[in-house]
C-alpha positions in Angstrom: 15.8 -6.4 12.1 12.1 -4.8 12.0 9.3 -6.4 14.3 5.9 -7.4 12.8 3.0 -6.2 14.0 -0.6 -6.3 13.1 -3.1 -4.7 15.2 -6.7 -3.9 15.0 -8.0 -1.0 12.8 -7.3 2.6 14.0 -9.7 4.9 12.5 -7.0 7.6 12.9 -5.3 6.4 9.8 -7.8 7.5 7.2 -6.7 11.0 9.2 -3.0 9.9 9.0 -3.5 9.5 5.4 -5.2 12.6 4.3 -2.2 14.6 6.1 0.6 12.8 4.6 -1.1 12.9 1.0 -1.0 16.6 1.7 2.4 16.8 2.6 2.8 14.5 -0.6 1.0 16.4 -2.9 2.8 19.7 -1.9 6.1 18.5 -3.3 4.9 16.5 -6.4 1.8 18.6 -7.2 3.0 18.8 -10.8 3.6 15.1 -11.4 0.2 13.8 -9.7 -2.5 12.5 -11.6 -4.3 10.4 -8.7 -3.5 9.6 -5.2 -5.0 6.5 -3.7 -4.7 5.4 0.1 -4.9 1.9 -0.1 -3.9 -1.5 1.6 -5.1 -2.7 5.2 -4.6 0.6 6.4 -7.7 2.0 3.9 -10.2 -0.9 4.7 -12.3 -0.1 8.1 -12.1 -2.9 10.2 -9.3 -4.2 9.3 -6.4 -5.7 11.3 -3.2 -4.5 9.4 0.3 -3.7 9.7 0.1 0.0 11.0 1.9 1.6 7.8 -0.1 3.7 5.7 0.3 2.9 2.2 -0.5 5.7 -0.7 -0.9 4.9 -4.4 0.9 7.9 -6.4 -0.4 7.9 -9.9 2.1 9.9 -11.9 2.7 11.9 -15.3 5.9 10.4 -16.2 7.5 7.7 -13.8 11.3 9.0 -14.7 10.7 12.3 -13.3 9.9 11.1 -9.9 13.4 10.4 -9.6 14.5 13.9 -9.8 12.1 14.5 -6.3 14.2 12.4 -4.1 15.8 15.0 -2.3 12.4 16.0 -1.5 11.0 13.1 -0.5 13.7 12.5 1.5 12.8 15.6 3.4 9.4 14.7 4.3 10.9 11.8 6.2 10.9 9.3 2.8 13.4 7.2 1.6 13.9 6.4 -2.0 13.8 2.0 -2.4 13.6 2.7 -6.5 12.0 -0.1 -8.5 11.7 -2.5 -5.3 10.8 -5.8 -7.4 7.7 -3.9 -9.5 9.3 -2.8 -12.8 8.3 0.9 -13.4 7.4 1.5 -10.1 9.1 3.9 -7.6 8.8 2.9 -4.1 9.5 5.0 -0.6 9.2 3.8 2.8 9.3 6.4 6.1 10.3 5.7 9.5 13.5 3.2 9.3 12.7 0.2 11.2 9.7 1.1 12.5 7.6 2.0 9.0 4.5 4.4 8.9 4.1 5.1 5.6 4.8 3.6 2.0 4.6 5.0 -1.4 4.0 3.0 -4.1 4.4 5.4 -7.6 3.1 4.1 -10.4 3.0 6.4 -14.1 -0.7 6.3 -15.8 -0.1 4.0 -18.5 0.9 1.1 -16.0 -3.1 0.6 -15.8 -3.0 -3.0 -14.6 -0.7 -2.0 -11.2 -3.0 0.8 -10.5 -6.1 -1.5 -11.1 -4.8 -4.4 -8.9 -4.3 -2.0 -5.5 -7.4 -0.1 -6.5 -9.4 -3.5 -6.8 -8.1 -5.1 -3.7 -9.1 -2.3 -1.3 -12.4 -1.9 -2.5 -13.0 -5.5 -2.8 -12.3 -5.9 1.1 -14.5 -2.6 1.9 -17.2 -4.5 -0.2 -16.6 -8.2 1.1 -16.3 -7.6 5.2 -16.2 -11.5 6.0 -13.0 -12.0 3.5 -11.7 -9.2 5.1 -12.3 -10.4 8.3 -10.4 -13.5 7.1 -7.5 -11.9 6.1 -7.3 -10.2 8.8 -6.9 -13.0 11.1 -4.7 -14.4 8.8 -2.5 -12.0 9.1 -2.3 -11.6 12.6 -2.2 -15.6 13.0 1.5 -15.3 10.6 2.6 -12.2 12.4 3.2 -14.9 15.6 4.3 -17.5 13.7 7.1 -14.8 12.0 7.3 -12.3 14.5 10.8 -11.3 13.3 10.8 -12.7 9.5 9.3 -10.1 7.2 10.2 -12.3 4.4 8.5 -15.6 5.7 5.7 -13.5 6.5 5.2 -12.0 3.2 5.8 -15.6 1.4 3.4 -17.2 3.8 0.6 -14.7 3.1 1.8 -14.9 -0.9 -0.6 -18.0 -1.9 -3.4 -16.5 -0.7 -2.9 -12.7 -1.5 -2.5 -14.2 -5.4 -6.2 -15.7 -5.0 -7.2 -12.8 -3.2 -6.0 -10.2 -6.3 -7.8 -12.9 -8.6 -10.9 -12.3 -6.8 -11.1 -8.7 -6.2 -10.2 -7.8 -10.2 -12.5 -10.5 -11.1 -15.1 -8.5 -9.0 -14.0 -5.2 -10.0 -13.9 -5.5 -13.8 -17.4 -7.2 -13.5 -18.5 -3.7 -11.4 -16.3 -1.4 -13.8 -17.8 -2.7 -17.6 
C-alpha cells in the first residue's frame, strides 16, 4: 500500500526530469517525436506528489511495446494502457514511485494537448495553482493510504480544471 504524500515544490524536479529525459531518449530515440515534463512537478511552486510525470509523443504506439525490456533496464515497469485507450504507461520506483511515463502516439492530439494545456494553464495562473496545491495537501491528509479515494475526491476538480485549461489553451493557440 503506497502512502500518498504531497510536498512543497522542489526545484530539483526540473533537473530530475532532464536526467530522466536523456536516459529515455537513449532507449527510445528512434520512436520519439517529442517529450514533455508534465504534471504537478512541472509547475513552479506547486505542491505535488514527488513523482516526475513525463509525456512521450511517439510515431507508433504499438512499436513501444517492443521496448518494454529496455525500459525495464531503466527501472520502469510497463503497465499497458492502464485505463486510457491508445496509451502506454510506465512506472518507476515500485511503492516509492519516482516517475511516471505516459506514452501517446502523435495522432492522439487531444490527450497530448490536454496534458500540456493543464501544465501551461497552472504555470500562468498562480492563484489557481496554489488552490490546487492546497486541495491536494488536504486530500493527501484525508486519504493517506487510499489512492483511489484521493483520485476520486480530486476528480470533479480535475475535470473542471482541464475544461478551463483547454478553453484557455485553445484561445491562446488560435
